[in-house]
C-alpha positions in Angstrom: -23.6 -43.4 0.7 -25.3 -40.2 2.0 -22.3 -39.4 4.3 -20.0 -39.2 1.2 -22.4 -36.8 -0.5 -22.3 -34.4 2.5 -18.6 -34.7 2.9 -18.1 -33.1 -0.6 -20.6 -30.3 0.3 -18.7 -29.5 3.5 -15.4 -29.5 1.7 -16.7 -27.2 -1.0 -18.1 -24.8 1.6 -14.8 -24.8 3.5 -12.9 -24.0 0.2 -15.2 -21.0 -0.4 -14.7 -19.7 3.1 -10.9 -20.0 2.7 -10.9 -18.1 -0.5 -13.0 -15.3 0.9 -10.6 -14.9 3.8 -7.6 -14.7 1.4 -9.3 -12.0 -0.7 -10.1 -9.9 2.3 -6.5 -10.0 3.5 -5.2 -7.6 0.8 -5.7 -3.9 1.2 -8.2 -2.3 -1.2 -6.4 0.2 -3.4 -7.1 1.8 -6.7 -4.4 2.9 -9.1 -5.4 6.0 -11.2 -3.6 6.8 -14.4 -3.7 9.9 -16.6 -1.6 12.5 -18.4 -0.6 15.9 -17.3 -1.1 19.1 -19.4 2.3 18.5 -21.0 1.4 15.0 -22.2 3.5 13.0 -19.7 2.0 9.8 -18.2 1.3 9.9 -14.5 -0.2 7.7 -11.8 -1.4 7.9 -8.2 -2.7 5.4 -5.7 -6.0 5.7 -3.7 -6.2 4.0 -0.3 -9.8 2.7 0.3 -9.1 1.1 3.7 -9.2 2.3 7.3 -5.5 1.7 7.9 -2.3 3.3 6.8 -0.4 1.6 3.9 3.2 1.2 2.9 3.4 1.8 -0.9 5.8 2.4 -3.8 5.3 3.5 -7.4 8.0 2.7 -9.9 8.6 4.3 -13.3 11.5 5.2 -15.4 13.9 3.2 -13.3 13.0 5.0 -10.1 11.0 3.6 -7.2 9.2 6.2 -5.0 8.4 4.8 -1.5 5.9 6.4 0.8 3.2 6.0 3.4 -0.4 6.4 2.5 -2.9 7.4 5.2 -6.3 5.8 5.4 -8.9 7.0 2.9 -6.5 9.3 1.0 -4.8 9.6 -2.4 -1.1 9.9 -3.1 0.3 12.7 -5.1 0.7 12.2 -8.9 3.9 10.5 -9.9 4.9 11.6 -13.4 7.2 10.0 -16.0 10.1 12.1 -17.2 9.8 10.9 -20.8 6.8 11.1 -23.2 7.6 7.6 -24.5 6.3 6.1 -21.3 2.6 5.2 -20.8 0.5 3.9 -18.0 1.7 0.4 -18.8 5.2 1.3 -17.7 4.2 2.2 -14.2 4.1 -0.5 -11.4 2.8 -0.1 -7.9 2.5 -2.0 -4.7 0.8 -1.4 -1.3 0.4 -3.4 1.9 -0.5 -2.7 5.5 2.1 -0.4 7.2 2.1 -2.6 10.3 3.8 -5.4 8.3 6.6 -3.0 7.0 7.8 -0.8 9.9 10.8 0.3 7.9 8.3 2.4 5.8 7.7 4.7 8.9 10.8 6.6 7.8 9.3 7.6 4.4 7.1 10.7 3.9 3.4 10.6 3.5 2.4 10.2 -0.2 -0.2 12.9 -0.2 
């Protein structure tokens, strides 16, 4: 009986460890939103990791691909229409080592 009780605890600890490894696998980034002086929505990405990232920001039907160095911020990407808000932006980043084709793109800062 006692063996079954410990089996559940070990299984639960293993599940917690597995989840923590999955969470640590994603790069830590922060997407910052705002408006410029003319009232257009804009966004930029902040890299909070020690590695370079492959990223893109999409707005208004355009996808801007770039590399983002460690501990840096990208330039502001601004919408071309005042009808767009921060909710219309989408962004993505992952480690550059997994996407070597992003080496051809310029640095985002």
